[in-house]
PDB file with SEQRES, HELIX, SHEET and CRYST1 records, atoms N, CA, C and O in Angstrom:
SEQRES   1 A   82  ARG ALA GLN GLU ASP ASP HIS ARG TRP THR ASP LEU GLY          
SEQRES   2 A   82  TYR GLY VAL ALA ALA GLY GLN ARG LEU VAL ARG ARG GLY          
SEQRES   3 A   82  ILE ARG THR VAL LYS VAL GLN VAL ARG GLY LEU GLY PRO          
SEQRES   4 A   82  GLY ARG MET THR SER VAL LYS GLY ARG ALA VAL ALA GLY          
SEQRES   5 A   82  VAL ASN ALA VAL SER ILE THR ASP HIS ALA LEU LEU PRO          
SEQRES   6 A   82  GLU LEU GLY PRO ASP PRO GLY ARG SER ARG ALA SER GLU          
SEQRES   7 A   82  GLY THR VAL VAL                                              
HELIX    1 AA1 ALA A    2  ARG A   24  1                                  23    
HELIX    2 AA2 ARG A   41  VAL A   50  1                                  10    
SHEET    1 AA1 2 THR A  29  VAL A  34  0                                        
SHEET    2 AA1 2 ASN A  54  ASP A  60  1                                        
CRYST1    1.000    1.000    1.000  90.00  90.00  90.00 P 1           1          
ATOM      1  N   ARG A   1      11.341  11.714 -14.701  1.00  0.00           N  
ATOM      2  CA  ARG A   1      12.227  11.308 -13.618  1.00  0.00           C  
ATOM      3  C   ARG A   1      11.981  12.151 -12.369  1.00  0.00           C  
ATOM      4  O   ARG A   1      11.945  11.628 -11.256  1.00  0.00           O  
ATOM      5  N   ALA A   2      11.817  13.431 -12.558  1.00  0.00           N  
ATOM      6  CA  ALA A   2      11.607  14.310 -11.408  1.00  0.00           C  
ATOM      7  C   ALA A   2      10.288  13.988 -10.708  1.00  0.00           C  
ATOM      8  O   ALA A   2      10.199  14.091  -9.484  1.00  0.00           O  
ATOM      9  N   GLN A   3       9.261  13.600 -11.472  1.00  0.00           N  
ATOM     10  CA  GLN A   3       7.973  13.277 -10.868  1.00  0.00           C  
ATOM     11  C   GLN A   3       8.076  12.038  -9.994  1.00  0.00           C  
ATOM     12  O   GLN A   3       7.440  11.970  -8.943  1.00  0.00           O  
ATOM     13  N   GLU A   4       8.874  11.053 -10.416  1.00  0.00           N  
ATOM     14  CA  GLU A   4       9.034   9.846  -9.617  1.00  0.00           C  
ATOM     15  C   GLU A   4       9.688  10.173  -8.277  1.00  0.00           C  
ATOM     16  O   GLU A   4       9.267   9.665  -7.238  1.00  0.00           O  
ATOM     17  N   ASP A   5      10.724  11.027  -8.301  1.00  0.00           N  
ATOM     18  CA  ASP A   5      11.403  11.393  -7.058  1.00  0.00           C  
ATOM     19  C   ASP A   5      10.452  12.145  -6.136  1.00  0.00           C  
ATOM     20  O   ASP A   5      10.457  11.920  -4.926  1.00  0.00           O  
ATOM     21  N   ASP A   6       9.627  13.047  -6.703  1.00  0.00           N  
ATOM     22  CA  ASP A   6       8.664  13.780  -5.892  1.00  0.00           C  
ATOM     23  C   ASP A   6       7.674  12.824  -5.243  1.00  0.00           C  
ATOM     24  O   ASP A   6       7.309  12.998  -4.080  1.00  0.00           O  
ATOM     25  N   HIS A   7       7.235  11.808  -5.998  1.00  0.00           N  
ATOM     26  CA  HIS A   7       6.268  10.848  -5.462  1.00  0.00           C  
ATOM     27  C   HIS A   7       6.871  10.076  -4.292  1.00  0.00           C  
ATOM     28  O   HIS A   7       6.199   9.837  -3.288  1.00  0.00           O  
ATOM     29  N   ARG A   8       8.136   9.687  -4.422  1.00  0.00           N  
ATOM     30  CA  ARG A   8       8.776   8.940  -3.340  1.00  0.00           C  
ATOM     31  C   ARG A   8       8.913   9.806  -2.096  1.00  0.00           C  
ATOM     32  O   ARG A   8       8.745   9.321  -0.977  1.00  0.00           O  
ATOM     33  N   TRP A   9       9.216  11.077  -2.287  1.00  0.00           N  
ATOM     34  CA  TRP A   9       9.338  11.951  -1.124  1.00  0.00           C  
ATOM     35  C   TRP A   9       7.991  12.133  -0.454  1.00  0.00           C  
ATOM     36  O   TRP A   9       7.921  12.263   0.768  1.00  0.00           O  
ATOM     37  N   THR A  10       6.924  12.146  -1.230  1.00  0.00           N  
ATOM     38  CA  THR A  10       5.617  12.286  -0.608  1.00  0.00           C  
ATOM     39  C   THR A  10       5.303  11.057   0.231  1.00  0.00           C  
ATOM     40  O   THR A  10       4.764  11.184   1.330  1.00  0.00           O  
ATOM     41  N   ASP A  11       5.632   9.871  -0.269  1.00  0.00           N  
ATOM     42  CA  ASP A  11       5.406   8.657   0.500  1.00  0.00           C  
ATOM     43  C   ASP A  11       6.228   8.671   1.784  1.00  0.00           C  
ATOM     44  O   ASP A  11       5.753   8.248   2.838  1.00  0.00           O  
ATOM     45  N   LEU A  12       7.455   9.158   1.693  1.00  0.00           N  
ATOM     46  CA  LEU A  12       8.287   9.261   2.885  1.00  0.00           C  
ATOM     47  C   LEU A  12       7.673  10.259   3.862  1.00  0.00           C  
ATOM     48  O   LEU A  12       7.680  10.034   5.073  1.00  0.00           O  
ATOM     49  N   GLY A  13       7.147  11.353   3.338  1.00  0.00           N  
ATOM     50  CA  GLY A  13       6.508  12.359   4.189  1.00  0.00           C  
ATOM     51  C   GLY A  13       5.288  11.804   4.898  1.00  0.00           C  
ATOM     52  O   GLY A  13       5.073  12.084   6.077  1.00  0.00           O  
ATOM     53  N   TYR A  14       4.480  11.010   4.183  1.00  0.00           N  
ATOM     54  CA  TYR A  14       3.319  10.386   4.815  1.00  0.00           C  
ATOM     55  C   TYR A  14       3.753   9.426   5.912  1.00  0.00           C  
ATOM     56  O   TYR A  14       3.129   9.364   6.971  1.00  0.00           O  
ATOM     57  N   GLY A  15       4.826   8.676   5.658  1.00  0.00           N  
ATOM     58  CA  GLY A  15       5.328   7.744   6.666  1.00  0.00           C  
ATOM     59  C   GLY A  15       5.839   8.464   7.899  1.00  0.00           C  
ATOM     60  O   GLY A  15       5.602   8.023   9.023  1.00  0.00           O  
ATOM     61  N   VAL A  16       6.548   9.583   7.691  1.00  0.00           N  
ATOM     62  CA  VAL A  16       7.065  10.358   8.823  1.00  0.00           C  
ATOM     63  C   VAL A  16       5.914  10.946   9.623  1.00  0.00           C  
ATOM     64  O   VAL A  16       5.938  10.927  10.854  1.00  0.00           O  
ATOM     65  N   ALA A  17       4.894  11.474   8.925  1.00  0.00           N  
ATOM     66  CA  ALA A  17       3.745  12.059   9.625  1.00  0.00           C  
ATOM     67  C   ALA A  17       3.013  11.000  10.447  1.00  0.00           C  
ATOM     68  O   ALA A  17       2.622  11.253  11.587  1.00  0.00           O  
ATOM     69  N   ALA A  18       2.830   9.818   9.869  1.00  0.00           N  
ATOM     70  CA  ALA A  18       2.162   8.741  10.609  1.00  0.00           C  
ATOM     71  C   ALA A  18       3.005   8.311  11.802  1.00  0.00           C  
ATOM     72  O   ALA A  18       2.471   8.038  12.877  1.00  0.00           O  
ATOM     73  N   GLY A  19       4.322   8.249  11.614  1.00  0.00           N  
ATOM     74  CA  GLY A  19       5.206   7.882  12.716  1.00  0.00           C  
ATOM     75  C   GLY A  19       5.177   8.901  13.841  1.00  0.00           C  
ATOM     76  O   GLY A  19       5.213   8.533  15.016  1.00  0.00           O  
ATOM     77  N   GLN A  20       5.111  10.176  13.491  1.00  0.00           N  
ATOM     78  CA  GLN A  20       5.054  11.221  14.519  1.00  0.00           C  
ATOM     79  C   GLN A  20       3.753  11.140  15.310  1.00  0.00           C  
ATOM     80  O   GLN A  20       3.748  11.371  16.519  1.00  0.00           O  
ATOM     81  N   ARG A  21       2.647  10.813  14.637  1.00  0.00           N  
ATOM     82  CA  ARG A  21       1.382  10.639  15.356  1.00  0.00           C  
ATOM     83  C   ARG A  21       1.464   9.478  16.335  1.00  0.00           C  
ATOM     84  O   ARG A  21       0.946   9.563  17.449  1.00  0.00           O  
ATOM     85  N   LEU A  22       2.118   8.386  15.919  1.00  0.00           N  
ATOM     86  CA  LEU A  22       2.275   7.237  16.812  1.00  0.00           C  
ATOM     87  C   LEU A  22       3.133   7.592  18.020  1.00  0.00           C  
ATOM     88  O   LEU A  22       2.814   7.206  19.144  1.00  0.00           O  
ATOM     89  N   VAL A  23       4.218   8.325  17.792  1.00  0.00           N  
ATOM     90  CA  VAL A  23       5.112   8.702  18.891  1.00  0.00           C  
ATOM     91  C   VAL A  23       4.384   9.616  19.874  1.00  0.00           C  
ATOM     92  O   VAL A  23       4.562   9.487  21.086  1.00  0.00           O  
ATOM     93  N   ARG A  24       3.568  10.536  19.365  1.00  0.00           N  
ATOM     94  CA  ARG A  24       2.811  11.424  20.256  1.00  0.00           C  
ATOM     95  C   ARG A  24       1.856  10.640  21.142  1.00  0.00           C  
ATOM     96  O   ARG A  24       1.586  11.043  22.274  1.00  0.00           O  
ATOM     97  N   ARG A  25       1.344   9.524  20.635  1.00  0.00           N  
ATOM     98  CA  ARG A  25       0.434   8.689  21.423  1.00  0.00           C  
ATOM     99  C   ARG A  25       1.177   7.708  22.323  1.00  0.00           C  
ATOM    100  O   ARG A  25       0.554   6.972  23.089  1.00  0.00           O  
ATOM    101  N   GLY A  26       2.496   7.692  22.236  1.00  0.00           N  
ATOM    102  CA  GLY A  26       3.288   6.822  23.098  1.00  0.00           C  
ATOM    103  C   GLY A  26       3.560   5.446  22.518  1.00  0.00           C  
ATOM    104  O   GLY A  26       4.008   4.556  23.242  1.00  0.00           O  
ATOM    105  N   ILE A  27       3.301   5.248  21.235  1.00  0.00           N  
ATOM    106  CA  ILE A  27       3.529   3.950  20.590  1.00  0.00           C  
ATOM    107  C   ILE A  27       4.905   3.990  19.933  1.00  0.00           C  
ATOM    108  O   ILE A  27       5.160   4.824  19.064  1.00  0.00           O  
ATOM    109  N   ARG A  28       5.790   3.086  20.350  1.00  0.00           N  
ATOM    110  CA  ARG A  28       7.153   3.070  19.809  1.00  0.00           C  
ATOM    111  C   ARG A  28       7.453   1.825  18.980  1.00  0.00           C  
ATOM    112  O   ARG A  28       8.366   1.840  18.154  1.00  0.00           O  
ATOM    113  N   THR A  29       6.698   0.750  19.188  1.00  0.00           N  
ATOM    114  CA  THR A  29       6.943  -0.507  18.492  1.00  0.00           C  
ATOM    115  C   THR A  29       5.665  -0.944  17.786  1.00  0.00           C  
ATOM    116  O   THR A  29       4.596  -0.971  18.397  1.00  0.00           O  
ATOM    117  N   VAL A  30       5.767  -1.287  16.494  1.00  0.00           N  
ATOM    118  CA  VAL A  30       4.584  -1.660  15.715  1.00  0.00           C  
ATOM    119  C   VAL A  30       4.885  -2.876  14.838  1.00  0.00           C  
ATOM    120  O   VAL A  30       6.039  -3.172  14.526  1.00  0.00           O  
ATOM    121  N   LYS A  31       3.820  -3.567  14.452  1.00  0.00           N  
ATOM    122  CA  LYS A  31       3.872  -4.580  13.400  1.00  0.00           C  
ATOM    123  C   LYS A  31       3.238  -3.946  12.166  1.00  0.00           C  
ATOM    124  O   LYS A  31       2.119  -3.439  12.244  1.00  0.00           O  
ATOM    125  N   VAL A  32       3.925  -3.966  11.040  1.00  0.00           N  
ATOM    126  CA  VAL A  32       3.477  -3.267   9.840  1.00  0.00           C  
ATOM    127  C   VAL A  32       2.913  -4.272   8.849  1.00  0.00           C  
ATOM    128  O   VAL A  32       3.539  -5.294   8.568  1.00  0.00           O  
ATOM    129  N   GLN A  33       1.721  -3.980   8.316  1.00  0.00           N  
ATOM    130  CA  GLN A  33       1.124  -4.758   7.229  1.00  0.00           C  
ATOM    131  C   GLN A  33       1.056  -3.853   6.011  1.00  0.00           C  
ATOM    132  O   GLN A  33       0.336  -2.854   6.015  1.00  0.00           O  
ATOM    133  N   VAL A  34       1.808  -4.201   4.960  1.00  0.00           N  
ATOM    134  CA  VAL A  34       1.864  -3.397   3.746  1.00  0.00           C  
ATOM    135  C   VAL A  34       0.869  -3.977   2.759  1.00  0.00           C  
ATOM    136  O   VAL A  34       0.875  -5.179   2.494  1.00  0.00           O  
ATOM    137  N   ARG A  35      -0.002  -3.107   2.206  1.00  0.00           N  
ATOM    138  CA  ARG A  35      -1.004  -3.551   1.238  1.00  0.00           C  
ATOM    139  C   ARG A  35      -0.837  -2.810  -0.072  1.00  0.00           C  
ATOM    140  O   ARG A  35      -0.349  -1.680  -0.111  1.00  0.00           O  
ATOM    141  N   GLY A  36      -1.248  -3.462  -1.138  1.00  0.00           N  
ATOM    142  CA  GLY A  36      -1.214  -2.822  -2.444  1.00  0.00           C  
ATOM    143  C   GLY A  36       0.164  -2.869  -3.086  1.00  0.00           C  
ATOM    144  O   GLY A  36       1.157  -3.220  -2.449  1.00  0.00           O  
ATOM    145  N   LEU A  37       0.197  -2.508  -4.354  1.00  0.00           N  
ATOM    146  CA  LEU A  37       1.441  -2.496  -5.109  1.00  0.00           C  
ATOM    147  C   LEU A  37       1.833  -1.059  -5.389  1.00  0.00           C  
ATOM    148  O   LEU A  37       0.972  -0.181  -5.454  1.00  0.00           O  
ATOM    149  N   GLY A  38       3.092  -0.816  -5.551  1.00  0.00           N  
ATOM    150  CA  GLY A  38       3.545   0.530  -5.878  1.00  0.00           C  
ATOM    151  C   GLY A  38       4.909   0.823  -5.297  1.00  0.00           C  
ATOM    152  O   GLY A  38       5.421   0.074  -4.464  1.00  0.00           O  
ATOM    153  N   PRO A  39       5.489   1.914  -5.741  1.00  0.00           N  
ATOM    154  CA  PRO A  39       6.852   2.239  -5.316  1.00  0.00           C  
ATOM    155  C   PRO A  39       6.946   2.781  -3.897  1.00  0.00           C  
ATOM    156  O   PRO A  39       8.044   2.826  -3.342  1.00  0.00           O  
ATOM    157  N   GLY A  40       5.835   3.195  -3.285  1.00  0.00           N  
ATOM    158  CA  GLY A  40       5.910   3.848  -1.992  1.00  0.00           C  
ATOM    159  C   GLY A  40       5.706   2.946  -0.797  1.00  0.00           C  
ATOM    160  O   GLY A  40       5.610   3.437   0.328  1.00  0.00           O  
ATOM    161  N   ARG A  41       5.636   1.640  -1.003  1.00  0.00           N  
ATOM    162  CA  ARG A  41       5.336   0.731   0.107  1.00  0.00           C  
ATOM    163  C   ARG A  41       6.427   0.758   1.159  1.00  0.00           C  
ATOM    164  O   ARG A  41       6.152   1.040   2.325  1.00  0.00           O  
ATOM    165  N   MET A  42       7.646   0.473   0.775  1.00  0.00           N  
ATOM    166  CA  MET A  42       8.728   0.417   1.748  1.00  0.00           C  
ATOM    167  C   MET A  42       9.191   1.818   2.156  1.00  0.00           C  
ATOM    168  O   MET A  42       9.723   2.007   3.250  1.00  0.00           O  
ATOM    169  N   THR A  43       8.988   2.793   1.277  1.00  0.00           N  
ATOM    170  CA  THR A  43       9.374   4.158   1.607  1.00  0.00           C  
ATOM    171  C   THR A  43       8.560   4.678   2.782  1.00  0.00           C  
ATOM    172  O   THR A  43       9.095   5.373   3.646  1.00  0.00           O  
ATOM    173  N   SER A  44       7.282   4.353   2.823  1.00  0.00           N  
ATOM    174  CA  SER A  44       6.455   4.805   3.943  1.00  0.00           C  
ATOM    175  C   SER A  44       6.863   4.114   5.239  1.00  0.00           C  
ATOM    176  O   SER A  44       6.774   4.714   6.311  1.00  0.00           O  
ATOM    177  N   VAL A  45       7.309   2.862   5.157  1.00  0.00           N  
ATOM    178  CA  VAL A  45       7.797   2.163   6.352  1.00  0.00           C  
ATOM    179  C   VAL A  45       9.088   2.817   6.841  1.00  0.00           C  
ATOM    180  O   VAL A  45       9.299   2.965   8.045  1.00  0.00           O  
ATOM    181  N   LYS A  46       9.955   3.209   5.896  1.00  0.00           N  
ATOM    182  CA  LYS A  46      11.185   3.903   6.276  1.00  0.00           C  
ATOM    183  C   LYS A  46      10.872   5.237   6.931  1.00  0.00           C  
ATOM    184  O   LYS A  46      11.586   5.663   7.839  1.00  0.00           O  
ATOM    185  N   GLY A  47       9.813   5.904   6.481  1.00  0.00           N  
ATOM    186  CA  GLY A  47       9.415   7.165   7.084  1.00  0.00           C  
ATOM    187  C   GLY A  47       9.024   7.002   8.539  1.00  0.00           C  
ATOM    188  O   GLY A  47       9.327   7.860   9.369  1.00  0.00           O  
ATOM    189  N   ARG A  48       8.354   5.909   8.851  1.00  0.00           N  
ATOM    190  CA  ARG A  48       8.013   5.654  10.257  1.00  0.00           C  
ATOM    191  C   ARG A  48       9.279   5.421  11.079  1.00  0.00           C  
ATOM    192  O   ARG A  48       9.362   5.844  12.232  1.00  0.00           O  
ATOM    193  N   ALA A  49      10.263   4.745  10.482  1.00  0.00           N  
ATOM    194  CA  ALA A  49      11.519   4.513  11.194  1.00  0.00           C  
ATOM    195  C   ALA A  49      12.249   5.832  11.437  1.00  0.00           C  
ATOM    196  O   ALA A  49      12.864   6.015  12.487  1.00  0.00           O  
ATOM    197  N   VAL A  50      12.185   6.749  10.476  1.00  0.00           N  
ATOM    198  CA  VAL A  50      12.807   8.059  10.643  1.00  0.00           C  
ATOM    199  C   VAL A  50      12.167   8.805  11.803  1.00  0.00           C  
ATOM    200  O   VAL A  50      12.846   9.534  12.525  1.00  0.00           O  
ATOM    201  N   ALA A  51      10.862   8.624  11.985  1.00  0.00           N  
ATOM    202  CA  ALA A  51      10.145   9.313  13.063  1.00  0.00           C  
ATOM    203  C   ALA A  51      10.427   8.690  14.431  1.00  0.00           C  
ATOM    204  O   ALA A  51      10.055   9.266  15.454  1.00  0.00           O  
ATOM    205  N   GLY A  52      11.078   7.521  14.467  1.00  0.00           N  
ATOM    206  CA  GLY A  52      11.425   6.914  15.747  1.00  0.00           C  
ATOM    207  C   GLY A  52      10.558   5.736  16.127  1.00  0.00           C  
ATOM    208  O   GLY A  52      10.571   5.316  17.284  1.00  0.00           O  
ATOM    209  N   VAL A  53       9.797   5.184  15.181  1.00  0.00           N  
ATOM    210  CA  VAL A  53       8.949   4.025  15.458  1.00  0.00           C  
ATOM    211  C   VAL A  53       9.690   2.766  15.003  1.00  0.00           C  
ATOM    212  O   VAL A  53      10.161   2.697  13.868  1.00  0.00           O  
ATOM    213  N   ASN A  54       9.790   1.784  15.877  1.00  0.00           N  
ATOM    214  CA  ASN A  54      10.489   0.540  15.582  1.00  0.00           C  
ATOM    215  C   ASN A  54       9.510  -0.470  15.000  1.00  0.00           C  
ATOM    216  O   ASN A  54       8.500  -0.786  15.629  1.00  0.00           O  
ATOM    217  N   ALA A  55       9.802  -0.982  13.798  1.00  0.00           N  
ATOM    218  CA  ALA A  55       8.958  -1.994  13.158  1.00  0.00           C  
ATOM    219  C   ALA A  55       9.487  -3.373  13.523  1.00  0.00           C  
ATOM    220  O   ALA A  55      10.598  -3.739  13.138  1.00  0.00           O  
ATOM    221  N   VAL A  56       8.682  -4.146  14.274  1.00  0.00           N  
ATOM    222  CA  VAL A  56       9.082  -5.483  14.696  1.00  0.00           C  
ATOM    223  C   VAL A  56       9.010  -6.456  13.526  1.00  0.00           C  
ATOM    224  O   VAL A  56       9.932  -7.241  13.302  1.00  0.00           O  
ATOM    225  N   SER A  57       7.901  -6.396  12.776  1.00  0.00           N  
ATOM    226  CA  SER A  57       7.749  -7.270  11.611  1.00  0.00           C  
ATOM    227  C   SER A  57       7.041  -6.509  10.504  1.00  0.00           C  
ATOM    228  O   SER A  57       6.212  -5.637  10.764  1.00  0.00           O  
ATOM    229  N   ILE A  58       7.379  -6.849   9.266  1.00  0.00           N  
ATOM    230  CA  ILE A  58       6.746  -6.248   8.093  1.00  0.00           C  
ATOM    231  C   ILE A  58       6.186  -7.391   7.266  1.00  0.00           C  
ATOM    232  O   ILE A  58       6.939  -8.241   6.790  1.00  0.00           O  
ATOM    233  N   THR A  59       4.864  -7.419   7.091  1.00  0.00           N  
ATOM    234  CA  THR A  59       4.230  -8.468   6.299  1.00  0.00           C  
ATOM    235  C   THR A  59       3.546  -7.846   5.097  1.00  0.00           C  
ATOM    236  O   THR A  59       3.062  -6.716   5.161  1.00  0.00           O  
ATOM    237  N   ASP A  60       3.509  -8.583   4.012  1.00  0.00           N  
ATOM    238  CA  ASP A  60       2.931  -8.118   2.759  1.00  0.00           C  
ATOM    239  C   ASP A  60       1.537  -8.711   2.605  1.00  0.00           C  
ATOM    240  O   ASP A  60       1.384  -9.932   2.582  1.00  0.00           O  
ATOM    241  N   HIS A  61       0.527  -7.865   2.502  1.00  0.00           N  
ATOM    242  CA  HIS A  61      -0.849  -8.306   2.326  1.00  0.00           C  
ATOM    243  C   HIS A  61      -1.426  -7.807   1.004  1.00  0.00           C  
ATOM    244  O   HIS A  61      -2.608  -7.473   0.929  1.00  0.00           O  
ATOM    245  N   ALA A  62      -0.595  -7.755  -0.039  1.00  0.00           N  
ATOM    246  CA  ALA A  62      -1.062  -7.311  -1.347  1.00  0.00           C  
ATOM    247  C   ALA A  62      -1.925  -8.413  -1.961  1.00  0.00           C  
ATOM    248  O   ALA A  62      -1.539  -9.582  -1.969  1.00  0.00           O  
ATOM    249  N   LEU A  63      -3.081  -8.035  -2.468  1.00  0.00           N  
ATOM    250  CA  LEU A  63      -3.974  -9.004  -3.092  1.00  0.00           C  
ATOM    251  C   LEU A  63      -3.551  -9.220  -4.539  1.00  0.00           C  
ATOM    252  O   LEU A  63      -3.622  -8.305  -5.359  1.00  0.00           O  
ATOM    253  N   LEU A  64      -3.112 -10.429  -4.842  1.00  0.00           N  
ATOM    254  CA  LEU A  64      -2.708 -10.775  -6.193  1.00  0.00           C  
ATOM    255  C   LEU A  64      -3.600 -11.911  -6.681  1.00  0.00           C  
ATOM    256  O   LEU A  64      -3.498 -13.028  -6.174  1.00  0.00           O  
ATOM    257  N   PRO A  65      -4.470 -11.653  -7.651  1.00  0.00           N  
ATOM    258  CA  PRO A  65      -5.335 -12.725  -8.145  1.00  0.00           C  
ATOM    259  C   PRO A  65      -4.507 -13.787  -8.874  1.00  0.00           C  
ATOM    260  O   PRO A  65      -3.760 -13.472  -9.801  1.00  0.00           O  
ATOM    261  N   GLU A  66      -4.643 -15.028  -8.455  1.00  0.00           N  
ATOM    262  CA  GLU A  66      -3.845 -16.095  -9.052  1.00  0.00           C  
ATOM    263  C   GLU A  66      -4.445 -16.600 -10.356  1.00  0.00           C  
ATOM    264  O   GLU A  66      -3.716 -16.992 -11.267  1.00  0.00           O  
ATOM    265  N   LEU A  67      -5.756 -16.591 -10.447  1.00  0.00           N  
ATOM    266  CA  LEU A  67      -6.397 -17.125 -11.643  1.00  0.00           C  
ATOM    267  C   LEU A  67      -6.932 -16.029 -12.554  1.00  0.00           C  
ATOM    268  O   LEU A  67      -7.548 -16.337 -13.574  1.00  0.00           O  
ATOM    269  N   GLY A  68      -6.722 -14.794 -12.228  1.00  0.00           N  
ATOM    270  CA  GLY A  68      -7.200 -13.692 -13.049  1.00  0.00           C  
ATOM    271  C   GLY A  68      -8.653 -13.380 -12.756  1.00  0.00           C  
ATOM    272  O   GLY A  68      -9.274 -14.023 -11.910  1.00  0.00           O  
ATOM    273  N   PRO A  69      -9.194 -12.399 -13.450  1.00  0.00           N  
ATOM    274  CA  PRO A  69     -10.580 -12.012 -13.207  1.00  0.00           C  
ATOM    275  C   PRO A  69     -11.564 -13.057 -13.737  1.00  0.00           C  
ATOM    276  O   PRO A  69     -11.222 -13.856 -14.609  1.00  0.00           O  
ATOM    277  N   ASP A  70     -12.767 -13.044 -13.212  1.00  0.00           N  
ATOM    278  CA  ASP A  70     -13.806 -13.951 -13.691  1.00  0.00           C  
ATOM    279  C   ASP A  70     -14.202 -13.553 -15.110  1.00  0.00           C  
ATOM    280  O   ASP A  70     -14.182 -12.367 -15.437  1.00  0.00           O  
ATOM    281  N   PRO A  71     -14.559 -14.509 -15.953  1.00  0.00           N  
ATOM    282  CA  PRO A  71     -14.999 -14.164 -17.305  1.00  0.00           C  
ATOM    283  C   PRO A  71     -16.331 -13.426 -17.259  1.00  0.00           C  
ATOM    284  O   PRO A  71     -17.137 -13.633 -16.352  1.00  0.00           O  
ATOM    285  N   GLY A  72     -16.551 -12.569 -18.240  1.00  0.00           N  
ATOM    286  CA  GLY A  72     -17.788 -11.805 -18.286  1.00  0.00           C  
ATOM    287  C   GLY A  72     -18.988 -12.684 -18.571  1.00  0.00           C  
ATOM    288  O   GLY A  72     -18.861 -13.754 -19.166  1.00  0.00           O  
ATOM    289  N   ARG A  73     -20.161 -12.223 -18.139  1.00  0.00           N  
ATOM    290  CA  ARG A  73     -21.379 -12.995 -18.393  1.00  0.00           C  
ATOM    291  C   ARG A  73     -21.755 -12.885 -19.861  1.00  0.00           C  
ATOM    292  O   ARG A  73     -21.546 -11.848 -20.491  1.00  0.00           O  
ATOM    293  N   SER A  74     -22.310 -13.963 -20.399  1.00  0.00           N  
ATOM    294  CA  SER A  74     -22.802 -13.902 -21.768  1.00  0.00           C  
ATOM    295  C   SER A  74     -24.133 -13.179 -21.774  1.00  0.00           C  
ATOM    296  O   SER A  74     -24.982 -13.416 -20.914  1.00  0.00           O  
ATOM    297  N   ARG A  75     -24.309 -12.312 -22.726  1.00  0.00           N  
ATOM    298  CA  ARG A  75     -25.548 -11.524 -22.788  1.00  0.00           C  
ATOM    299  C   ARG A  75     -26.592 -12.286 -23.584  1.00  0.00           C  
ATOM    300  O   ARG A  75     -26.275 -12.938 -24.579  1.00  0.00           O  
ATOM    301  N   ALA A  76     -27.828 -12.201 -23.145  1.00  0.00           N  
ATOM    302  CA  ALA A  76     -28.916 -12.869 -23.849  1.00  0.00           C  
ATOM    303  C   ALA A  76     -29.170 -12.131 -25.167  1.00  0.00           C  
ATOM    304  O   ALA A  76     -29.250 -10.903 -25.203  1.00  0.00           O  
ATOM    305  N   SER A  77     -29.293 -12.899 -26.234  1.00  0.00           N  
ATOM    306  CA  SER A  77     -29.575 -12.254 -27.524  1.00  0.00           C  
ATOM    307  C   SER A  77     -31.032 -11.797 -27.552  1.00  0.00           C  
ATOM    308  O   SER A  77     -31.912 -12.461 -27.003  1.00  0.00           O  
ATOM    309  N   GLU A  78     -31.271 -10.680 -28.183  1.00  0.00           N  
ATOM    310  CA  GLU A  78     -32.601 -10.094 -28.181  1.00  0.00           C  
ATOM    311  C   GLU A  78     -33.358 -10.501 -29.451  1.00  0.00           C  
ATOM    312  O   GLU A  78     -33.313  -9.790 -30.455  1.00  0.00           O  
ATOM    313  N   GLY A  79     -34.030 -11.610 -29.409  1.00  0.00           N  
ATOM    314  CA  GLY A  79     -34.902 -12.013 -30.509  1.00  0.00           C  
ATOM    315  C   GLY A  79     -34.215 -12.567 -31.727  1.00  0.00           C  
ATOM    316  O   GLY A  79     -34.893 -12.812 -32.725  1.00  0.00           O  
ATOM    317  N   THR A  80     -32.949 -12.776 -31.717  1.00  0.00           N  
ATOM    318  CA  THR A  80     -32.272 -13.333 -32.875  1.00  0.00           C  
ATOM    319  C   THR A  80     -32.029 -14.808 -32.650  1.00  0.00           C  
ATOM    320  O   THR A  80     -31.568 -15.220 -31.585  1.00  0.00           O  
ATOM    321  N   VAL A  81     -32.341 -15.602 -33.661  1.00  0.00           N  
ATOM    322  CA  VAL A  81     -32.139 -17.036 -33.573  1.00  0.00           C  
ATOM    323  C   VAL A  81     -31.087 -17.403 -34.589  1.00  0.00           C  
ATOM    324  O   VAL A  81     -31.166 -17.021 -35.757  1.00  0.00           O  
ATOM    325  N   VAL A  82     -30.100 -18.149 -34.133  1.00  0.00           N  
ATOM    326  CA  VAL A  82     -29.016 -18.515 -35.036  1.00  0.00           C  
ATOM    327  C   VAL A  82     -29.133 -19.956 -35.419  1.00  0.00           C  
ATOM    328  O   VAL A  82     -28.307 -20.461 -36.180  1.00  0.00           O  
TER     329      VAL A  82                                                      
END                                                                             
């Protein structure tokens, strides 16, 4: 349980650090594209909000395969005849 809380705080810290870099460059309003799966997606967006960056829109660009992975190739048999 403690490890999960630490992980969330790290994601928040990364979001705050990224937000502070944006504010230093004069960027106050952003469109956020969240990629990948995991517990830290929205936490990092909240970190940017804590730093003073306004998120106009948040879109999810996580790649989810609908049909699953491709089947493996069949290997050629080495000299055996069935």
